[in-house]
Phi, psi and omega in degrees: 000119177279133180292328181293336184273341188279157175300122190287334177285347186292329175303310190295312186296321173299322188291314181304315187294312183296321183293319184296314176300314179275001184052048178229172185286142179302324186297324178303315175298316178291325173301316184289329177291323178296319180296313182298325184282326174300315177297328178288326178289329180290322180292346178269311184268336182133131191287342176284348187275148179262081177275129182228148186236131174235128184252125176300123191288341185265313188261332184089359182287138183265114173257123185261127176227151174253142183237134168234147186238140178285126183231175173297154182300327180270359184254009178286120178244333176231114182291344180284328186240354180233151165206170184279172178298323176292321175291334180281346188299324179295344187243337176234148184270120181057058188293149174223157177308122181112333178298155178236141179253116175250136179224135179285145182238159180290148178298155186258151171278119189276121178284169179298319181293321181289331175290323174298316178294325173303316184303316187288327181288319177290328175291323178293320179287329172292319178303314178295318181295324176303307184290320178297323172302317182292325177291317185294327180287330188253344189305319182269005181254007173305139184088007181232167181267142175224156174268136175219183181229129185294126178260314179191171178242141186230105175053045176085348181260149180249133174271117186253131177271119181254019181092298182268004175169203177237154173211173186243125170265104188286160183307311178292349181248011172255159187278123174042239183259021187292149181217159191223150174262156174306135176083000175293147179265144185212142179250133183227160183256130173282108182274328185185152177230115182232149175275132173231169180307322183269019183109166176302139179240129178257112181262126186237163180204158171234005182256341187300143178297336176299329182296320179295310181303322181292322169303310176297328181289333181281333188255338182241107184301325178297328172291308178308317186282350179089000176295321175253131180243142173263113184273330182199152184225134172228134189229137159248086193316128181087341184246298185212156173210158170225136179235141184247125177239159176206155177215149179269357178270110178287357178264006180245128167275105190293325183287321172294325183289328182281329175288319181084176184287118177061023175090006193296320182302303185291325176307319183298320175297309185301312182300323180281346181257023174062042179077015183297119182290136189237128170262118181261126193244130174285134182279145176227147178286336175275116192299314186297323181293319179306309178303312175307313177297319179301327182277012177296143015273359183286146181269142185239132180275318187202145180234125181243115185247132176252104184292333184289322184254346176078016178264149182218137182247136179243127178256130181230161175293155183306318191280358179252358184292311184303316186295316180296328185278318184083165173296124181062023179079016190293312187299313180295320184290319176297318177298319177294316178293319178297324180266344181071026183241147171281123180246135171245127181250125172221168180272176178289329177288323175294322177299320174291325178290320178293320176293327179291325185286318177301313179305309177298316177296318186288327179294319182294320180301311179296317181301309185287322181288316181262354177067052183255159170279160186301323186293314176299316180299314182299325190285330177292318182291319175300327178277008172096002174285126186243355188205160175292323181300321179297321178290321188290322187245006176289154176302130180315320185301329181292325172290335181283351179280352177277137174299132173090355185258116177258184187291325183292315182295318175311306190290328179292323177290319178293327180297305185301316179303314181297318179301319181295312177297322172302313180295318180293324171299316178302313182298319179304309178299313178304312176302317177302315184288331183288333171285352177099008180301132180273159178298337181298326185273322185296321186275357179290128185283134179113349177252127174284156183300328176292327182288321172306315176301309184299323175302313189299325177297341175253023170072026169265098186237350181225171183288336176290323174298311182298315180301334181277354184284147176270154183299328181279344171288327172290305186272345185072179182173206175226135179246135180268114178238115179061029184083358177252145180270125185242131181281131180252105172295134185263147177297325182249023181294331183290343182257020184049036175284122183273175184288323176292324174294318180298315185296315175307313178296319182296308186297324174298320180291317182296321179292320177298320185282343184089008181291322171235162169260151190304326181289347191268348182285127179266109178306130178084351184284147181273141179306123177304148180084003173278156182283191181277084178286132174245115184245151178237036183288000000 
Protein backbone atom coordinates (compact mmCIF):
# COMPACT_ATOMS: atom_id res chain seq x y z
CA UNK A 1 0.00 0.00 0.00
CA UNK A 2 1.52 3.34 -1.01
CA UNK A 3 0.99 6.07 1.55
CA UNK A 4 0.70 8.68 -1.18
CA UNK A 5 -2.21 6.89 -2.78
CA UNK A 6 -4.15 6.45 0.43
CA UNK A 7 -6.70 8.90 1.61
CA UNK A 8 -4.56 11.16 3.78
CA UNK A 9 -7.41 11.91 6.18
CA UNK A 10 -7.89 8.19 6.72
CA UNK A 11 -4.93 8.13 9.14
CA UNK A 12 -6.48 10.80 11.35
CA UNK A 13 -9.91 9.18 11.17
CA UNK A 14 -8.42 5.85 12.18
CA UNK A 15 -6.55 7.48 15.08
CA UNK A 16 -9.73 9.16 16.29
CA UNK A 17 -11.70 5.90 16.13
CA UNK A 18 -9.04 3.89 18.00
CA UNK A 19 -8.63 6.60 20.65
CA UNK A 20 -12.37 6.78 21.20
CA UNK A 21 -12.68 3.01 21.52
CA UNK A 22 -9.74 2.66 23.93
CA UNK A 23 -10.49 5.92 25.79
CA UNK A 24 -7.00 7.36 25.24
CA UNK A 25 -5.64 10.54 23.65
CA UNK A 26 -5.71 10.61 19.80
CA UNK A 27 -2.21 12.11 19.89
CA UNK A 28 -0.87 8.86 21.35
CA UNK A 29 -2.36 6.87 18.47
CA UNK A 30 -0.93 9.28 15.87
CA UNK A 31 2.52 9.00 17.48
CA UNK A 32 2.23 5.21 17.32
CA UNK A 33 1.37 5.48 13.62
CA UNK A 34 4.40 7.71 13.00
CA UNK A 35 6.67 5.16 14.69
CA UNK A 36 5.17 2.26 12.77
CA UNK A 37 5.59 4.07 9.41
CA UNK A 38 9.18 4.95 10.33
CA UNK A 39 9.94 1.28 11.00
CA UNK A 40 8.45 0.33 7.65
CA UNK A 41 10.61 2.95 5.93
CA UNK A 42 13.74 1.63 7.62
CA UNK A 43 13.01 -1.83 6.32
CA UNK A 44 12.94 -0.26 2.82
CA UNK A 45 15.85 2.21 3.00
CA UNK A 46 18.05 0.47 5.56
CA UNK A 47 17.90 -0.22 9.29
CA UNK A 48 20.99 1.96 9.95
CA UNK A 49 19.31 5.13 8.71
CA UNK A 50 17.56 7.58 11.02
CA UNK A 51 14.20 7.73 9.24
CA UNK A 52 11.45 9.80 10.84
CA UNK A 53 7.81 10.26 9.93
CA UNK A 54 5.61 13.26 10.77
CA UNK A 55 1.86 13.16 10.21
CA UNK A 56 0.22 16.54 9.77
CA UNK A 57 -2.48 16.81 12.46
CA UNK A 58 -4.72 18.84 10.11
CA UNK A 59 -4.39 17.15 6.72
CA UNK A 60 -3.15 13.71 7.69
CA UNK A 61 -0.25 13.94 5.25
CA UNK A 62 2.71 11.75 6.21
CA UNK A 63 6.18 13.25 5.59
CA UNK A 64 9.22 10.93 5.52
CA UNK A 65 12.60 12.45 6.37
CA UNK A 66 16.14 11.25 6.86
CA UNK A 67 18.18 12.89 9.66
CA UNK A 68 21.96 13.14 9.97
CA UNK A 69 23.78 14.79 12.85
CA UNK A 70 27.12 16.66 12.80
CA UNK A 71 29.66 15.21 15.27
CA UNK A 72 33.39 15.52 16.07
CA UNK A 73 35.78 13.95 13.57
CA UNK A 74 36.70 11.09 15.91
CA UNK A 75 33.13 10.52 17.14
CA UNK A 76 31.59 9.12 13.97
CA UNK A 77 30.18 5.68 14.68
CA UNK A 78 27.42 5.34 12.09
CA UNK A 79 28.09 6.94 8.72
CA UNK A 80 24.39 6.66 7.84
CA UNK A 81 23.25 8.92 10.67
CA UNK A 82 26.38 10.95 11.52
CA UNK A 83 28.97 12.96 9.60
CA UNK A 84 31.82 15.35 10.32
CA UNK A 85 31.85 19.13 9.96
CA UNK A 86 33.83 18.81 6.72
CA UNK A 87 31.40 16.25 5.28
CA UNK A 88 28.43 18.43 6.21
CA UNK A 89 29.64 21.56 4.37
CA UNK A 90 27.97 20.65 1.03
CA UNK A 91 24.62 20.33 2.84
CA UNK A 92 24.73 22.96 5.61
CA UNK A 93 25.97 26.55 5.74
CA UNK A 94 28.64 26.96 8.42
CA UNK A 95 27.95 23.57 10.02
CA UNK A 96 28.75 23.03 13.74
CA UNK A 97 28.81 20.00 15.99
CA UNK A 98 25.23 19.19 16.97
CA UNK A 99 23.58 20.56 13.82
CA UNK A 100 21.23 18.28 11.95
CA UNK A 101 20.65 17.89 8.25
CA UNK A 102 17.10 16.86 7.43
CA UNK A 103 16.15 15.77 3.93
CA UNK A 104 12.84 14.47 2.73
CA UNK A 105 12.73 10.98 1.21
CA UNK A 106 10.02 9.42 -0.94
CA UNK A 107 7.18 7.67 0.87
CA UNK A 108 7.46 3.91 0.87
CA UNK A 109 5.20 1.32 -0.65
CA UNK A 110 4.23 -0.85 2.32
CA UNK A 111 4.37 -4.54 1.63
CA UNK A 112 1.99 -6.91 3.36
CA UNK A 113 4.61 -7.81 5.98
CA UNK A 114 5.51 -4.16 6.57
CA UNK A 115 1.85 -3.29 7.00
CA UNK A 116 1.42 -6.13 9.49
CA UNK A 117 4.50 -4.98 11.43
CA UNK A 118 3.16 -1.42 11.46
CA UNK A 119 -0.13 -2.69 12.78
CA UNK A 120 1.65 -4.54 15.61
CA UNK A 121 3.56 -1.39 16.60
CA UNK A 122 0.33 0.61 16.71
CA UNK A 123 -1.41 -2.06 18.79
CA UNK A 124 1.53 -2.24 21.20
CA UNK A 125 1.62 1.51 21.66
CA UNK A 126 -2.12 1.68 22.15
CA UNK A 127 -1.94 -1.15 24.69
CA UNK A 128 0.80 0.64 26.64
CA UNK A 129 -1.20 3.86 26.65
CA UNK A 130 -4.28 1.97 27.78
CA UNK A 131 -2.35 0.36 30.65
CA UNK A 132 -0.90 3.69 31.75
CA UNK A 133 -4.35 5.25 31.75
CA UNK A 134 -5.66 2.33 33.79
CA UNK A 135 -2.85 2.68 36.36
CA UNK A 136 -3.32 6.44 36.66
CA UNK A 137 -7.05 5.98 37.20
CA UNK A 138 -6.74 3.33 39.92
CA UNK A 139 -3.43 4.08 41.69
CA UNK A 140 -5.14 6.40 44.18
CA UNK A 141 -8.18 4.17 44.67
CA UNK A 142 -6.49 1.40 46.67
CA UNK A 143 -8.41 0.90 49.88
CA UNK A 144 -11.79 1.74 48.36
CA UNK A 145 -14.78 -0.15 47.00
CA UNK A 146 -15.56 -0.12 43.28
CA UNK A 147 -18.40 -1.52 41.19
CA UNK A 148 -17.68 -3.90 38.37
CA UNK A 149 -19.39 -6.21 35.94
CA UNK A 150 -18.70 -9.92 35.64
CA UNK A 151 -17.51 -10.82 32.12
CA UNK A 152 -16.72 -14.51 32.44
CA UNK A 153 -15.45 -17.27 34.72
CA UNK A 154 -12.12 -19.01 34.25
CA UNK A 155 -11.25 -21.98 36.48
CA UNK A 156 -13.15 -20.56 39.45
CA UNK A 157 -11.74 -17.04 38.97
CA UNK A 158 -13.94 -14.23 37.70
CA UNK A 159 -12.86 -11.66 35.11
CA UNK A 160 -14.32 -8.33 36.22
CA UNK A 161 -14.82 -5.29 33.97
CA UNK A 162 -14.10 -2.22 36.09
CA UNK A 163 -14.67 0.36 33.37
CA UNK A 164 -11.11 1.35 32.56
CA UNK A 165 -9.96 -2.21 32.13
CA UNK A 166 -10.27 -5.69 33.52
CA UNK A 167 -9.13 -7.37 36.71
CA UNK A 168 -9.44 -10.82 38.26
CA UNK A 169 -11.40 -11.80 41.36
CA UNK A 170 -9.51 -14.90 42.37
CA UNK A 171 -11.20 -17.91 43.89
CA UNK A 172 -9.43 -17.29 47.22
CA UNK A 173 -10.74 -13.71 47.33
CA UNK A 174 -14.43 -14.44 46.88
CA UNK A 175 -16.83 -15.31 49.67
CA UNK A 176 -17.42 -19.01 50.18
CA UNK A 177 -19.42 -20.62 47.43
CA UNK A 178 -20.83 -17.43 45.92
CA UNK A 179 -21.14 -17.57 42.15
CA UNK A 180 -21.88 -15.04 39.44
CA UNK A 181 -23.19 -15.04 35.91
CA UNK A 182 -21.88 -12.90 33.02
CA UNK A 183 -23.11 -9.29 33.23
CA UNK A 184 -23.84 -9.53 36.99
CA UNK A 185 -22.97 -6.37 38.91
CA UNK A 186 -20.48 -6.84 41.76
CA UNK A 187 -18.82 -4.74 44.44
CA UNK A 188 -15.18 -5.44 45.30
CA UNK A 189 -12.47 -3.95 47.49
CA UNK A 190 -9.21 -2.76 45.90
CA UNK A 191 -6.39 -4.17 48.03
CA UNK A 192 -3.51 -2.86 45.94
CA UNK A 193 -2.58 -1.41 42.54
CA UNK A 194 0.89 -2.14 41.21
CA UNK A 195 2.88 -1.69 38.03
CA UNK A 196 4.19 -5.01 36.76
CA UNK A 197 5.90 -6.23 33.59
CA UNK A 198 2.62 -7.45 32.15
CA UNK A 199 0.96 -4.12 32.93
CA UNK A 200 -0.76 -2.58 35.95
CA UNK A 201 -2.38 -5.14 38.21
CA UNK A 202 -5.45 -4.35 40.30
CA UNK A 203 -5.74 -6.73 43.24
CA UNK A 204 -9.33 -7.01 44.45
CA UNK A 205 -11.05 -8.93 47.22
CA UNK A 206 -14.38 -9.61 48.88
CA UNK A 207 -12.93 -11.45 51.90
CA UNK A 208 -10.57 -8.76 53.18
CA UNK A 209 -11.56 -7.32 56.60
CA UNK A 210 -11.20 -3.86 55.07
CA UNK A 211 -14.04 -4.66 52.67
CA UNK A 212 -16.42 -4.90 55.62
CA UNK A 213 -15.06 -1.64 57.07
CA UNK A 214 -15.71 0.18 53.80
CA UNK A 215 -19.21 -1.27 53.56
CA UNK A 216 -20.02 0.06 57.03
CA UNK A 217 -18.70 3.47 55.96
CA UNK A 218 -21.23 3.44 53.15
CA UNK A 219 -24.12 2.44 55.41
CA UNK A 220 -23.27 4.31 58.65
CA UNK A 221 -22.74 8.07 58.22
CA UNK A 222 -21.18 8.32 61.70
CA UNK A 223 -18.38 5.98 60.64
CA UNK A 224 -17.83 7.81 57.34
CA UNK A 225 -17.61 11.13 59.21
CA UNK A 226 -15.20 9.72 61.79
CA UNK A 227 -17.55 10.08 64.76
CA UNK A 228 -17.50 6.31 65.25
CA UNK A 229 -14.27 4.38 64.68
CA UNK A 230 -13.93 0.71 63.78
CA UNK A 231 -10.88 -0.35 65.79
CA UNK A 232 -10.66 -4.03 64.82
CA UNK A 233 -12.25 -6.54 62.46
CA UNK A 234 -12.14 -10.34 62.40
CA UNK A 235 -13.84 -12.33 59.66
CA UNK A 236 -14.67 -15.88 58.73
CA UNK A 237 -15.85 -14.82 55.24
CA UNK A 238 -19.38 -15.84 54.41
CA UNK A 239 -20.02 -17.26 57.87
CA UNK A 240 -19.41 -14.90 60.79
CA UNK A 241 -17.56 -11.70 61.65
CA UNK A 242 -16.87 -9.48 64.64
CA UNK A 243 -16.14 -5.76 64.55
CA UNK A 244 -15.13 -3.52 67.45
CA UNK A 245 -16.43 0.07 67.48
CA UNK A 246 -15.82 3.07 69.73
CA UNK A 247 -16.72 6.75 69.84
CA UNK A 248 -15.58 9.76 71.85
CA UNK A 249 -19.06 11.26 71.66
CA UNK A 250 -20.84 10.20 74.85
CA UNK A 251 -24.24 11.01 73.35
CA UNK A 252 -23.91 8.29 70.71
CA UNK A 253 -24.26 4.53 71.18
CA UNK A 254 -21.72 3.17 68.67
CA UNK A 255 -23.24 -0.32 68.59
CA UNK A 256 -26.77 0.97 68.13
CA UNK A 257 -25.69 3.39 65.40
CA UNK A 258 -24.06 0.55 63.44
CA UNK A 259 -27.10 -1.71 63.85
CA UNK A 260 -29.52 1.00 62.73
CA UNK A 261 -33.28 1.23 63.06
CA UNK A 262 -34.61 -2.34 63.23
CA UNK A 263 -31.21 -3.55 62.06
CA UNK A 264 -31.45 -1.81 58.70
CA UNK A 265 -27.84 -0.66 58.52
CA UNK A 266 -26.13 -3.87 59.53
CA UNK A 267 -28.59 -5.90 57.43
CA UNK A 268 -27.49 -4.03 54.30
CA UNK A 269 -23.90 -5.12 54.98
CA UNK A 270 -25.00 -8.68 55.78
CA UNK A 271 -26.88 -8.91 52.47
CA UNK A 272 -23.81 -7.75 50.53
CA UNK A 273 -21.67 -10.38 52.30
CA UNK A 274 -23.94 -13.30 51.41
CA UNK A 275 -25.61 -13.53 54.82
CA UNK A 276 -22.43 -13.31 56.90
CA UNK A 277 -23.49 -12.84 60.55
CA UNK A 278 -21.89 -9.81 62.17
CA UNK A 279 -21.33 -9.27 65.91
CA UNK A 280 -20.80 -5.58 66.73
CA UNK A 281 -18.65 -5.28 69.85
CA UNK A 282 -18.01 -2.17 71.98
CA UNK A 283 -14.25 -1.62 72.11
CA UNK A 284 -12.57 -1.09 75.50
CA UNK A 285 -8.98 -0.10 76.22
CA UNK A 286 -8.95 -2.61 79.10
CA UNK A 287 -8.06 -5.84 77.29
CA UNK A 288 -9.82 -8.31 79.65
CA UNK A 289 -13.02 -6.23 79.44
CA UNK A 290 -12.68 -6.04 75.66
CA UNK A 291 -12.24 -9.82 75.52
CA UNK A 292 -15.38 -10.41 77.57
CA UNK A 293 -17.25 -8.28 75.03
CA UNK A 294 -15.61 -10.10 72.12
CA UNK A 295 -16.74 -13.51 73.37
CA UNK A 296 -20.39 -12.51 73.21
CA UNK A 297 -22.93 -14.06 73.30
CA UNK A 298 -21.17 -16.34 75.82
CA UNK A 299 -21.10 -15.32 79.49
CA UNK A 300 -17.68 -15.14 81.18
CA UNK A 301 -17.11 -15.87 84.88
CA UNK A 302 -13.46 -14.86 85.22
CA UNK A 303 -10.55 -13.60 83.15
CA UNK A 304 -6.88 -14.13 84.03
CA UNK A 305 -4.58 -11.98 81.89
CA UNK A 306 -0.80 -12.58 81.66
CA UNK A 307 0.55 -9.27 80.33
CA UNK A 308 4.07 -10.63 79.88
CA UNK A 309 3.13 -13.46 77.51
CA UNK A 310 -0.01 -11.89 76.05
CA UNK A 311 -1.97 -15.01 76.96
CA UNK A 312 -5.36 -14.86 78.58
CA UNK A 313 -7.36 -17.52 80.37
CA UNK A 314 -11.14 -17.30 80.29
CA UNK A 315 -13.30 -19.22 82.73
CA UNK A 316 -16.93 -19.84 81.77
CA UNK A 317 -19.78 -21.83 83.32
CA UNK A 318 -20.14 -25.41 82.06
CA UNK A 319 -23.29 -24.59 80.08
CA UNK A 320 -21.53 -21.69 78.32
CA UNK A 321 -18.46 -23.60 77.12
CA UNK A 322 -19.79 -24.66 73.72
CA UNK A 323 -21.19 -21.18 73.12
CA UNK A 324 -17.88 -19.52 74.01
CA UNK A 325 -15.89 -21.84 71.75
CA UNK A 326 -18.43 -21.73 68.94
CA UNK A 327 -18.95 -24.08 66.06
CA UNK A 328 -15.58 -25.56 65.11
CA UNK A 329 -13.94 -23.04 67.44
CA UNK A 330 -15.19 -20.11 65.37
CA UNK A 331 -16.26 -17.80 68.21
CA UNK A 332 -13.04 -18.04 70.21
CA UNK A 333 -10.93 -17.84 67.02
CA UNK A 334 -12.61 -14.62 65.91
CA UNK A 335 -12.35 -13.18 69.44
CA UNK A 336 -8.63 -13.99 69.43
CA UNK A 337 -8.14 -12.27 66.06
CA UNK A 338 -10.16 -9.28 67.22
CA UNK A 339 -8.20 -8.76 70.45
CA UNK A 340 -4.79 -10.01 69.33
CA UNK A 341 -4.59 -12.33 72.35
CA UNK A 342 -4.01 -16.06 72.75
CA UNK A 343 -7.11 -17.31 74.51
CA UNK A 344 -7.48 -20.46 76.60
CA UNK A 345 -11.07 -21.28 77.54
CA UNK A 346 -11.95 -23.57 80.44
CA UNK A 347 -14.95 -24.32 82.59
CA UNK A 348 -15.23 -23.36 86.24
CA UNK A 349 -14.70 -27.02 87.16
CA UNK A 350 -11.55 -27.25 85.06
CA UNK A 351 -10.25 -24.00 86.53
CA UNK A 352 -10.87 -25.27 90.06
CA UNK A 353 -9.12 -28.55 89.30
CA UNK A 354 -6.15 -26.74 87.73
CA UNK A 355 -5.74 -24.42 90.71
CA UNK A 356 -6.01 -27.37 93.08
CA UNK A 357 -3.30 -29.20 91.11
CA UNK A 358 -1.00 -26.16 91.23
CA UNK A 359 -1.59 -25.85 94.97
CA UNK A 360 -0.75 -29.51 95.54
CA UNK A 361 2.38 -29.34 93.35
CA UNK A 362 3.68 -26.23 95.15
CA UNK A 363 2.92 -27.78 98.53
CA UNK A 364 4.82 -30.95 97.60
CA UNK A 365 7.75 -28.83 96.37
CA UNK A 366 8.07 -26.97 99.69
CA UNK A 367 7.67 -30.21 101.67
CA UNK A 368 10.52 -31.89 99.83
CA UNK A 369 12.93 -28.97 99.52
CA UNK A 370 12.43 -27.48 103.01
CA UNK A 371 11.62 -30.70 104.90
CA UNK A 372 8.27 -29.36 106.14
CA UNK A 373 5.12 -31.11 107.20
CA UNK A 374 2.15 -30.88 104.86
CA UNK A 375 0.21 -28.37 106.99
CA UNK A 376 3.07 -25.88 107.14
CA UNK A 377 3.82 -26.26 103.41
CA UNK A 378 0.16 -25.62 102.61
CA UNK A 379 0.27 -22.56 104.86
CA UNK A 380 3.16 -21.08 102.85
CA UNK A 381 1.40 -21.71 99.51
CA UNK A 382 -1.87 -20.23 100.77
CA UNK A 383 0.05 -17.11 101.85
CA UNK A 384 1.24 -16.64 98.26
CA UNK A 385 4.81 -17.98 98.41
CA UNK A 386 5.78 -19.52 95.10
CA UNK A 387 9.55 -20.06 95.21
CA UNK A 388 12.46 -20.76 97.52
CA UNK A 389 13.90 -17.32 96.75
CA UNK A 390 10.78 -15.65 98.11
CA UNK A 391 11.05 -17.59 101.36
CA UNK A 392 14.82 -17.11 101.72
CA UNK A 393 15.11 -13.38 101.07
CA UNK A 394 11.78 -11.89 102.14
CA UNK A 395 11.81 -9.62 105.15
CA UNK A 396 11.45 -11.67 108.35
CA UNK A 397 8.55 -9.47 109.41
CA UNK A 398 6.53 -10.80 106.49
CA UNK A 399 6.89 -14.37 107.77
CA UNK A 400 5.92 -13.32 111.26
CA UNK A 401 2.55 -12.17 109.89
CA UNK A 402 1.67 -15.84 109.22
CA UNK A 403 -0.36 -17.40 111.97
CA UNK A 404 1.71 -19.82 114.07
CA UNK A 405 5.11 -18.53 112.87
CA UNK A 406 7.37 -17.05 115.54
CA UNK A 407 10.77 -15.45 115.11
CA UNK A 408 12.70 -18.66 115.70
CA UNK A 409 10.56 -20.56 113.18
CA UNK A 410 10.99 -17.76 110.64
CA UNK A 411 14.81 -17.79 110.99
CA UNK A 412 14.91 -21.58 110.71
CA UNK A 413 12.68 -21.51 107.61
CA UNK A 414 14.84 -18.91 105.86
CA UNK A 415 18.05 -20.72 106.82
CA UNK A 416 16.76 -23.96 105.27
CA UNK A 417 15.70 -22.14 102.09
CA UNK A 418 19.11 -20.46 101.77
CA UNK A 419 20.95 -23.75 102.35
CA UNK A 420 18.91 -25.42 99.58
CA UNK A 421 19.55 -22.50 97.22
CA UNK A 422 23.29 -22.54 97.99
CA UNK A 423 23.45 -26.26 97.21
CA UNK A 424 21.49 -25.78 93.99
CA UNK A 425 23.82 -22.95 92.95
CA UNK A 426 26.89 -25.08 93.72
CA UNK A 427 25.56 -27.93 91.59
CA UNK A 428 24.61 -25.50 88.79
CA UNK A 429 28.14 -24.03 88.71
CA UNK A 430 29.71 -27.49 88.69
CA UNK A 431 27.51 -28.46 85.76
CA UNK A 432 28.32 -25.21 83.93
CA UNK A 433 32.09 -25.73 84.37
CA UNK A 434 31.81 -29.32 83.18
CA UNK A 435 30.04 -27.93 80.11
CA UNK A 436 33.06 -25.72 79.38
CA UNK A 437 31.88 -22.35 80.76
CA UNK A 438 34.81 -19.97 81.33
CA UNK A 439 35.39 -17.73 84.35
CA UNK A 440 34.72 -14.59 82.27
CA UNK A 441 31.05 -15.56 82.16
CA UNK A 442 30.86 -17.01 85.68
CA UNK A 443 32.26 -13.81 87.20
CA UNK A 444 29.98 -11.53 85.18
CA UNK A 445 27.72 -9.62 87.57
CA UNK A 446 24.01 -10.06 87.02
CA UNK A 447 23.93 -13.77 86.11
CA UNK A 448 23.04 -16.38 88.72
CA UNK A 449 24.63 -19.86 88.70
CA UNK A 450 21.38 -21.38 87.41
CA UNK A 451 21.29 -18.81 84.58
CA UNK A 452 24.89 -19.66 83.67
CA UNK A 453 24.01 -23.36 83.63
CA UNK A 454 21.06 -22.69 81.33
CA UNK A 455 23.27 -20.62 78.98
CA UNK A 456 25.89 -23.37 78.85
CA UNK A 457 23.29 -25.82 77.59
CA UNK A 458 22.92 -23.56 74.52
CA UNK A 459 26.69 -23.23 73.93
CA UNK A 460 26.95 -19.77 75.51
CA UNK A 461 30.18 -20.37 77.44
CA UNK A 462 32.15 -17.12 77.37
CA UNK A 463 31.45 -13.47 77.95
CA UNK A 464 31.98 -12.94 74.23
CA UNK A 465 29.29 -15.54 73.46
CA UNK A 466 26.92 -13.79 75.82
CA UNK A 467 27.61 -10.35 74.35
CA UNK A 468 26.61 -11.54 70.88
CA UNK A 469 23.14 -12.57 72.10
CA UNK A 470 20.14 -10.42 71.28
CA UNK A 471 17.87 -9.29 74.09
CA UNK A 472 14.93 -11.29 72.71
CA UNK A 473 17.07 -14.45 72.58
CA UNK A 474 17.50 -14.19 76.34
CA UNK A 475 14.09 -12.90 77.44
CA UNK A 476 11.91 -14.49 74.76
CA UNK A 477 8.85 -12.85 73.29
CA UNK A 478 6.31 -13.14 70.53
CA UNK A 479 6.93 -12.83 66.80
CA UNK A 480 4.19 -11.96 64.32
CA UNK A 481 4.41 -14.38 61.36
CA UNK A 482 1.77 -14.12 58.61
CA UNK A 483 -0.58 -12.45 61.04
CA UNK A 484 -0.14 -15.16 63.68
CA UNK A 485 1.70 -14.69 66.97
CA UNK A 486 4.48 -17.27 67.41
CA UNK A 487 6.25 -17.84 70.73
CA UNK A 488 10.04 -17.35 70.88
CA UNK A 489 11.48 -19.15 73.92
CA UNK A 490 14.24 -17.21 75.67
CA UNK A 491 17.35 -18.80 77.20
CA UNK A 492 16.67 -16.99 80.51
CA UNK A 493 12.90 -16.80 80.25
CA UNK A 494 12.45 -19.35 83.04
CA UNK A 495 14.14 -16.89 85.41
CA UNK A 496 11.62 -14.11 84.66
CA UNK A 497 14.21 -11.94 82.90
CA UNK A 498 12.41 -9.09 81.14
CA UNK A 499 13.36 -7.70 77.73
CA UNK A 500 14.74 -4.53 79.35
CA UNK A 501 16.80 -6.53 81.87
CA UNK A 502 18.18 -8.74 79.11
CA UNK A 503 19.12 -5.69 77.07
CA UNK A 504 20.90 -4.14 80.06
CA UNK A 505 22.90 -7.34 80.68
CA UNK A 506 23.96 -7.66 77.03
CA UNK A 507 24.97 -4.00 76.71
CA UNK A 508 26.91 -4.20 80.00
CA UNK A 509 28.81 -7.20 78.65
CA UNK A 510 29.62 -5.32 75.43
CA UNK A 511 30.89 -2.34 77.38
CA UNK A 512 33.01 -4.62 79.58
CA UNK A 513 34.55 -6.17 76.45
CA UNK A 514 35.18 -2.72 74.93
CA UNK A 515 32.87 -3.32 71.96
CA UNK A 516 30.88 -0.18 72.69
CA UNK A 517 31.38 2.92 74.79
CA UNK A 518 29.00 3.71 77.65
CA UNK A 519 27.99 7.01 76.02
CA UNK A 520 26.95 5.15 72.84
CA UNK A 521 24.22 3.22 74.62
CA UNK A 522 20.72 4.50 73.87
CA UNK A 523 18.46 3.85 76.83
CA UNK A 524 15.36 1.84 75.87
CA UNK A 525 16.56 0.98 72.36
CA UNK A 526 15.92 -2.56 71.22
CA UNK A 527 18.82 -4.73 70.19
CA UNK A 528 19.42 -4.66 66.45
CA UNK A 529 18.66 -7.81 64.60
CA UNK A 530 15.73 -8.75 66.79
CA UNK A 531 12.48 -9.88 65.20
CA UNK A 532 9.11 -8.18 65.47
CA UNK A 533 8.78 -8.66 69.21
CA UNK A 534 5.29 -8.18 70.61
CA UNK A 535 5.33 -7.54 74.35
CA UNK A 536 2.59 -6.60 76.77
CA UNK A 537 4.72 -5.28 79.61
